[in-house]
FIVEX-388606 format. One record per atom (N, C-alpha, C, CB): residue in one letter; x, y, z. Coordinates in steps of 0.2 Angstrom, whole numbers, plus 5000, padded with zeros to 4 digits. Glycine has a CB too. Layout:
<sites>
AXYZ
...
</sites>
This chain:
<sites>
M429951465308
M429651445315
M429751375315
M428951455317
N429951345321
N430051285320
N429351215320
N430551275325
P429451165316
P428851125315
P428451105323
P429151045310
K427751085319
K427551055326
K427651005328
K427051055326
P427850985336
P428050925339
P427650865337
P428050935344
D427850815339
D427550755338
D426950765343
D427950695339
V426150725341
V425450755345
V425450685347
V424750795340
N425850615346
N425750555349
N425750545358
N426350515346
T426150575361
T426150595366
T426150655371
T426550575366
K426650695369
K426750755372
K426150805372
K427350785370
I426050815378
I425550855381
I425750935378
I425550845389
L426350935381
L426751015383
L427351015379
L427051015391
E427651045374
E428251055372
E428451135372
E428351015364
V429051135376
V429451225376
V429951225373
V429751255385
K429951275369
K430651275363
K430851345365
K430351265353
G431351345367
G431751435368
G431351465370
G432051475361
L431151465377
L430751505379
L431051545385
L430051485381
K430951625384
K431351665387
K430751715387
K431951695383
K431051735396
K430651795398
K431151835401
K430151785403
Y431151895399
Y431751945402
Y431252015404
Y432551965395
F431452035409
F431152095414
F431652155412
F431252085424
P431452225409
P431952275408
P431952305415
P431752345402
I432652325414
I432952365420
I432952445418
I433652335421
R432452465421
R432552555419
R432852595426
R431652595418
K433152655422
K433452695428
K433252785424
K434452685430
G433352825428
G433352885426
G432552925425
G433752865418
F432452975423
F431953005423
F431352985418
F432153035423
F431852965412
F431552945405
F431552875406
F432052965398
K431652835412
K431552775413
K431952725406
K430752775414
K432452745406
K432852715400
K432952635401
K433652745400
T433052615397
T433252525400
T433852535399
T432952435394
V434252505403
V434852495404
V435252425406
V434952545410
G434752385405
G434852305405
G434352265406
G435252285412
Q434252195407
Q433752145406
Q434152095412
Q433652105396
V433452085416
V433552025420
V433251955416
V433052055428
K433651905416
K433651855412
K433351815416
K434251825409
S432851805417
S432451765423
S432151705420
S431751805426
V431951675414
V432251625409
V432451645403
V431751575407
D432851605401
D433251615397
D433651555392
D433551645401
G432951535387
G433151495384
G432851395386
G434051525384
L432451395389
L432051325391
L431951275387
L431451335393
N431951235386
N431751175380
N431651105385
N432351155374
F431051095384
F430751035389
F430151025387
F430751055397
F429750955389
F429150935386
F428950915392
F429150885381
I428250895391
I427850845397
I427250795394
I427450905405
E427450715395
E427050675393
E426450675394
E427150625393
K425950655392
K425350655395
K425150615400
K424950645390
G424950635402
G424950595410
G425450565415
G424750535409
E425950625414
E426450615418
E426550665424
E426950605414
T427050685428
T427250735431
T427950755431
T427150725437
L428050805429
L428650825429
L428850885433
L428850845422
G429450885437
G429650915442
G430050965439
G429950875448
L429951045441
L430251085439
L430851105446
L429751135436
V431451105448
V431651105454
V432251185453
V432051025457
G432451195460
G433151235460
G432951275466
G433251275452
E433451325467
E433351375473
E432851435471
E434151415476
S432651475474
S432451525476
S432651565469
S432651545482
G432251605466
G432551635461
G432951615455
G432751675464
C432751555455
C432951525448
C432451545442
C433151455450
G431951545442
G431451555437
G430951515435
G431751565433
K430851475442
K430251405440
K429551435442
K430351325445
T429351505444
T428851525444
T428551565439
T428951545448
T429151605436
T429251635429
T428951585424
T429951655427
T429351525423
T429151475419
T428551455419
T429551435419
A428151435425
A427651425427
A427051475422
A427851425434
R427151535425
R426651575422
R426751605415
R426751625427
S427451585412
S427451605406
S426951565401
S428251595405
I427151485402
I426551425400
I426051455401
I426551355403
L425651475406
L424951485406
L424751545404
L424651485412
R425351605400
R425251655396
R424951705404
R424751635389
A425151705409
A424951745414
A425251805414
A424951715421
I426151805412
I426351845409
I426751825402
I426651875414
K426751875398
K426951855390
K427651855389
K426651905385
P427751775389
P428451785387
P428851835382
P428451715384
T429551825383
T429951875379
T430051855372
T430651895382
E430051775371
E430251745365
E430151675368
E430951755363
G430051625362
G429951555363
G429351555358
G429851525370
E429451465360
E428651415357
E428451385364
E428751335349
I427851385363
I427451355370
I426751305366
I427151425375
W427151245364
W426651215360
W426151145364
W427051195354
F425351165364
F424951135369
F424551095364
F424451185374
Q424351035366
Q424050995364
Q423150985366
Q424450945366
K422851025359
K422051035362
K421750965364
K421551065356
S420950975365
S420650905368
S420650885361
S419950905372
N420550925354
N420550875348
N421250855345
N420050895343
K421850845350
K422450825348
K422950865342
K422250755346
E422650925342
E422950995336
E423451025344
E421951085331
M424051035340
M424451065343
M424451135341
M425151035343
V424551185347
V424451245345
V424951295349
V423751265346
D425251335345
D425851375350
D425551445354
D426451415345
L425351425360
L425151475365
L425451535365
L425351445371
N426151545363
N426251615364
N426151675356
N427151615366
S425951625352
S425851645347
S424851675346
S426151595343
L424551655352
L423851665353
L423851725353
L423451625358
S423151745351
S422751825354
S422551815362
S422051845349
N422351845364
N422151855371
N421351825371
N422051945374
K420951835365
K420251805364
K420451725363
K419751835357
K420851705359
K420951625357
K421351605363
K421351625349
M421751625368
M421851605374
M421251585379
M422151645376
R420851645380
R420451625383
R419951555382
R420151685384
L419851545376
L419551475375
L420051415377
L419451475368
L420651405380
L420851365381
L421051355387
L421251355378
R420851415393
R420951415399
R420851355402
R420651455401
G420151325402
G419951285403
G420351205403
G419551305401
D420651195398
D421151155397
D421851155403
D421351185390
M421951215405
M422651225409
M422451255415
M423351265405
Q422451245420
Q422351275426
Q422951285432
Q421851245428
M423051315436
M423651335442
M423351315449
M423851425443
I423851285453
I423551285459
I424151325462
I423451205462
F424151365466
F424651425469
F424751395475
F424451485470
Q425451425477
Q425751405484
Q425451425490
Q426451435485
D425051475491
D424751495498
D423951505495
D425051555502
P423551445499
P423051425498
P422551495500
P423151375501
F422651525506
F422151575509
F422351635504
F422351585518
S423051665501
S422951715499
S422651705492
S423551755500
S422551655489
S422251635483
S421551625481
S422551585481
L421351615489
L420451635489
L420051695492
L420051585494
N419751715488
N419451795491
N418951775497
N418851845486
P419051805502
P418851805508
P418151815508
P419251845511
R417951855504
R417051865505
R416751825500
R416751945503
M416951775496
M416551725493
M416651645497
M416651735485
N415951635497
N416051555501
N416151505496
N415351535507
L416351425496
L416451385494
L415951375488
L416551355497
L415451395487
L414851365481
L415151435476
L413751365483
D415351485480
D415551545474
D416151535469
D415751615478
L416751505477
L417251505474
L417451445469
L417651505480
V417051395471
V417351345466
V416951335461
V417351285468
G416351365460
G415851385454
G416051435450
G415151415457
E416351485452
E416551545449
E416951535441
E417151575454
P417351475441
P417651455433
P417151435428
P418051395434
M416651395432
M415951375426
M415551425427
M415351315428
L415351485430
L415051535429
L415351575424
L415051565434
V415951585424
V416151645417
V416251585413
V416951695419
N416251525412
N416351505406
N415551475404
N417151445406
G415051485406
G414451495403
G413851445409
G414651475395
L414051415414
L413651375417
L413251425421
L414051315421
K412651455419
K412251515423
K411851485426
K411851565419
N411751425427
N411151395432
N411351365438
N410651345428
R411251395443
R411451395449
R411351315451
R411051435453
K410751295450
K410651225452
K411251185450
K410051185450
E411351185445
E411751135442
E412651145444
E411551135433
R412751215445
R413351225447
R413451225454
R413451265445
S413051205457
S413151175464
S413051105464
S412751185468
E412751075461
E412851005460
E413550985457
E412250975456
R413751025453
R414551005451
R414951025457
R414851065444
V414851085461
V415151105467
V415251045470
V414851155471
A414751035473
A414650945478
A415050905476
A413850885478
E415050895470
E415350845467
E416150845469
E415050845457
L416250895466
L417150925466
L417350915474
L417251015464
L416950955478
L417050945484
L417150875489
L416650975487
R416650825485
R416750765488
R417450735485
R415950715486
L417550735479
L418150715476
L418950725478
L418150735471
V418750805482
V419450825486
V419450785493
V419450905487
G418850765496
G418850755502
G418450805506
G419550745505
L418050835504
L417750885510
L416850855509
L417750995506
R416550885514
R415850885513
R415650925509
R415450885518
P415050925505
P414650965501
P414351025506
P414050935498
E414150995512
E413851035518
E414351105519
E413950985525
Y414951115518
Y415351155519
Y415151215512
Y416051115518
M414851205507
M414751275501
M414651315504
M414351275497
Q414251325509
Q414051405511
Q414651425517
Q413051425514
R415051395518
R415551425523
R416251475519
R415951345528
F416451495522
F416951535519
F417851525520
F416751605521
P418151545517
P418951515517
P419351525524
P419351555512
H418951565529
H419351575535
H419251535541
H419451635536
A418651485539
A418351435543
A418751355541
A417451425539
F419151355536
F419451295536
F420251305537
F419151265530
S420551255538
S421351235539
S421651245534
S421451185542
G422351235534
G422751265528
G422651205523
G423651275531
G422651125526
G422651085520
G421851075518
G422951015521
Q421451115521
Q420651105519
Q420651165513
Q420051125526
R421051215514
R421051285511
R421451245503
R421551345516
Q421751195504
Q422251195498
Q421851145494
Q423151155499
R421451095498
R420951035494
R420251085491
R420450965500
I420151155493
I419751195490
I419951215484
I419551245494
V420751245483
V420951275479
V421051215472
V421651295482
I421251155475
I421251085471
I420551085466
I421251025477
A420051085471
A419251075469
A419451145460
A418451115479
R419451185464
R419351235460
R419651245453
R419551275464
A420251215453
A420751195447
A420351155442
A421351155449
L420151095446
L419651045441
L418851065440
L419650965445
A418851115440
A418051135439
A417951135432
A417851195443
L418451135428
L418451145421
L418651085418
L418851195419
N418751035421
N419050965419
N419650995415
N418550925415
P420151005418
P420751035414
P421150975410
P421151075419
R421550985408
R422150915404
R422650935408
R422550915396
L423050995408
L423551015412
L423551045417
L423951045409
V423951035422
V423851085429
V424551085431
V423451045436
I424651145432
I425251175434
I425351185441
I425351245431
T425651155447
T425651205453
T426351205456
T425151185459
D426351265458
D426651315462
D426851305470
D426151375463
E427251265472
E427451245478
E426751235480
E427951285482
P426451185478
P425751175482
P425551155489
P425551135478
V426251145492
V426051095498
V426751125503
V426150995496
S427251185502
S427651205505
S427351255511
S427951225501
A426851265510
A426351305516
A426151275521
A425751335513
L425951205520
L425751155524
L426151135529
L425651105522
D425951085535
D426351055540
D426550975535
D425751045548
V427050945537
V427250895535
V426750845533
V427650875538
S426450835539
S425750785540
S425350785533
S425150815547
V425050855532
V424550875528
V424950885522
V424150935531
Q425450875520
Q425750875514
Q425950805511
Q426450915515
A425950755516
A425850695513
A425050685511
A426150635518
Q424650715513
Q423850705513
Q423650725506
Q423350745519
V423850785506
V423850825498
V423850795493
V424250875497
L424750775495
L425050745487
L424850685486
L425950735487
N424450655491
N424350565489
N423550595485
N424150485497
L423350625487
L422550655484
L422750685479
L422050705488
M423350715476
M423450755469
M423750675466
M424050835469
M423950635468
M424150575464
M423550525462
M424750545469
E423050525468
E422450475467
E422050535461
E421950455476
L421950595461
L421650625455
L421950625449
L421450695457
Q422550625450
Q422950625443
Q422750555439
Q423850625443
E422850495444
E422650425440
E421850415437
E422850365446
R421350445441
R420650435441
R420650505435
R420150445451
L420750545434
L420450595430
L420850605424
L420450665433
N421450575423
N422050565418
N422350645418
N421750545410
L422650655424
L422850725423
L423750735423
L422550755429
T423850785420
T424550795418
T424850855422
T424650795411
Y425350835426
Y425650895431
Y426250915429
Y425750875438
L426350985429
L426751025430
L427151035439
L426451075427
F427450995442
F427651015450
F428151055450
F427950955454
V427951135453
V428551165455
V428651165461
V428551225453
A429151155464
A429451145469
A430251155472
A429151095471
H430451155478
H431251145479
H431251105484
H431551215480
D430751065488
D430851005491
D430950945489
D430551005495
L431650925487
L431750855484
L431450805487
L432350845484
S431250805494
S430750745496
S430150755492
S430650735504
V429850805491
V429250795489
V429350765480
V428950875490
I429750795477
I429750775471
I430050715471
I430050815467
K430450675474
K430450605473
K429950575474
K430850585476
H429250585477
H428750555479
H428250565474
H428550575485
I428450615472
I427650625466
I427850625459
I427250715466
C428450645456
C428650645448
C428850585446
C429350705446
N428850595439
N428950535435
N429650565433
N428450515429
R429750625430
R430350655427
R430450725431
R430250665419
V431250735430
V431350805436
V431550855431
V432050795442
A431650895431
A432050965425
A432351015432
A431151045418
V433151015434
V433251055438
V433651125433
V433751005443
M433351175436
M433551245433
M433851285439
M432851295431
Y434351315435
Y434951375438
Y434951415434
Y435751365438
C434851485438
C435051545436
C434451555428
C436051535436
G433851545427
G433351535422
G433751485417
G433151615418
K434051445418
K434151395413
K433951315416
K435051395411
I433951275411
I433951195414
I434551175413
I433351155411
I434951145418
I435451115418
I435451035419
I435851155424
E434950995419
E434950925419
E434250915420
E435350885425
T433950875415
T433250815415
T433550735415
T432750835405
A432850725419
A432950655420
A432550625423
A433650635422
T432450535422
T431950505426
T432050535432
T431850425425
T431550525437
T431550535445
T432250485447
T430650505448
E432150415447
E432550365447
E433450385446
E432050315442
D433350405441
D434050405437
D434450475442
D433950425426
L433950535441
L434150585443
L434450585451
L433850615442
F434050545454
F434150545463
F434650495463
F433450515468
S434850455461
S435350385459
S436050395457
S434950345453
T436150435452
T436650455446
T436550525444
T436650415440
P436450575448
P436650645446
P437150655441
P436650685451
K437150685436
K437850705432
K438050785432
K437750685424
H437750825435
H437850895436
H438050905442
H437250935434
P438650925445
P438850955451
P438450995456
P439250995451
Y437851045453
Y437451085457
Y436851005458
Y437051155451
T436450985454
T436150925455
T436450895462
T436350885449
A436950865460
A437450815466
A437250865473
A438450805465
A437350935473
A437450975479
A436650975482
A437751055478
L436250975478
L435450975479
L435450925482
L434950965475
M435450855479
M435550795483
M435850805490
M435950745479
S436450815491
S436750805498
S436350845502
S437550825498
A435750885500
A435550925507
A434950885507
A435351005506
V434650835504
V434150785506
V434150765513
V434150715503
P433950765517
P433850725523
P433750665523
P433450745527
V434050615528
V433950545526
V433550515532
V434650495525
P432950495532
P432350475538
P432750425541
P431450445534
D433450425544
D433550355547
D434150405553
D433950295540
P433950415560
P434350435565
P434950405565
P434050425570
R434950345563
R435650315564
R436250335557
R435650235566
A435950355552
A436250395547
A436850445548
A435750425543
R437250455544
R437750505546
R437650565540
R438450465546
F437350615540
F436950665536
F437750695533
F436250735540
K437850675527
K438350725523
K438150765518
K438850695520
M438350835519
M438050885514
M438650915513
M437450935517
T438650935505
T439150955501
T439051015501
T439150935496
P439251065505
P439051145504
P439251185498
P439351175509
L438751235495
L438951265491
L439351335493
L438551265487
E439951355488
E440151415492
E439951465487
E441051415495
G439951535489
G439651595486
G439051605485
G439851595480
E438751655481
E438051665479
E437751645473
E438051725480
V437051635471
V436851615465
V436951695462
V436051565466
P437051675457
P437251735452
P436551775450
P437651705445
S436751835449
S435951875448
S436051865441
S435851975450
P435351855438
P435151845431
P435251905430
P434351815430
A435351965430
A435452015426
A436052045423
A435152065430
N436651995428
N437251995426
N437851935428
N437452055429
P437451885423
P437751815425
P438351825424
P437551745422
P438751765425
P439451755423
P439651725416
P439851715427
S439951725415
S440351715408
S440451625409
S441151765407
G440351605402
G440351525403
G439751495406
G441051495408
C439951435409
C439351405415
C439151455419
C439551345418
Y438651465421
Y438251515426
Y438551475434
Y437251515425
F438751425432
F438751375439
F439651385441
F438551265439
H439951395437
H440651375436
H441051405444
H441151405427
P440651495444
P441051525452
P440951485458
P440851595455
R440551435460
R440351395464
R440551315463
R439651405463
C440651305456
C440651235456
C441451205458
C440351205449
P441551175462
P442251115464
P442451085459
P442051045468
H442351075452
H442551055447
H442751075442
H442251015447
A442651145443
A442651185436
A443251195434
A442451255436
T443451195427
T444151195423
T443951265420
T444351115417
E444751285414
E444651325411
E443951325406
E445151335409
I443851285402
I443151295399
I442651315401
I442951275397
C442551295407
C441851305413
C441951375413
C441851265422
L442351435412
L442551485412
L442351525407
L443051485413
I442351495401
I442351525394
I441651505390
I442951485389
E441451455389
E441051405387
E440551395389
E441251365386
Y439751415387
Y439251395392
Y439051315388
Y438651465392
P439151255392
P438951195389
P438351165387
P439051175393
E438051155381
E437551135378
E437351075384
E437751105369
L436451075382
L436151025386
L436050955381
L435451045388
K436650915383
K436750855379
K436450775382
K437550845377
Q436150745376
Q435850675379
Q436650625382
Q435350625370
V436350605388
V436950575392
V436650475391
V436850615402
S436050475390
S435750425391
S435050415390
S435850405395
D434650365390
D433950365389
D433650425394
D433550295390
N433350475391
N433050535395
N433350555398
N432650525398
H433850555399
H434350605404
H434850645399
H434850545411
F434850715401
F435150765397
F435450815402
F434550795391
V436050835402
V436350875406
V436750925403
V436650845411
S437050965405
S437251045404
S437851055407
S436751095405
C438551015406
C439050995410
C439650995405
C438950935415
H440251025405
H440750995401
H441050945404
H441151035400
R440950905411
R441350855412
R440850805416
R441950885416
H440450805413
H439850755414
H440050695414
H439250755409
D440550685408
D440850605407
D441450595413
D441250605398
E441750655416
E442350625420
E442050615425
E442850665422
L441650655430
L441350655436
L440950595439
L440950695437
Q441250565445
Q440750515448
Q440450545454
Q441050445450
L439850585454
L439550615457
L439050555463
L439150655451
A438950585470
A438550535474
A437950555472
A438750545481
G437250515472
G436650535473
G436250495480
G436450525466
V435550495479
V435350455486
V435050405484
V435050485492
D434850375489
D434350305489
D433750325487
D434250275496
</sites>
């Protein structure tokens, strides 16, 4: 087992995280293959920062988030989390009983606020349920705490007796955020938290999350596919492709000087808010490879316009190219790739 990571600044460090789903066929359901949804991830999150996890649909972002929270059991790897007493624990090695004791420190905000709220429960029960499960039996105390949380996310305490159907999409997401904050978590994992909302409402929810982060000293793992949202809220970004992280950097460095051709292609698809600017997009040919049967060498080489012979044979290691900038590309030092302002 690897030694425990440094506890000074890191609240989460993931080492060699893998999640494989078996492919079974036949009458006896014999395993004939594996879907490598997450295939050996290594990254960390500093206390108080927001790390963005981006990539195309099916690249393993949500599986990564659920594996960290132990909503699904990882196949392999270490997930080091810093408890409130500064002790680092490997979540993947904990029993279900010990894991339950840490649930209050880690919460998740889901993509669809309506489907993540029980339509038969009012706001008092929805937001107060985590407190009830964790021992706060006094209904009056729960009611006072729920009222405080609703005010914190911009909702009126008088709404406590209403049900989810009475609210708009943006208001429902505020309810979900209030519920996630009920137990004073230290790490909040958000899975596409604004993708189901109108653009104007997206900005309001994002600004609310940034305000709460500063006020409550929260740390976010922000899963998204919208790079304009990532640029607005994240301090650092990790780019995923076919179950692997191919580039990580500060948000400013990643957008201005991407080092991986896939990252540059994603950047070219970001619309520029200027009607006079000419939109230049670098189209990617081919399909995203199947995680059940990835190509040899670099997984991106069938779609990469810069691929050479070594890219077809050998998978590139994630190497540091500058401060806080890591990339998995054989030709990162040769290519001059365009970013966005």
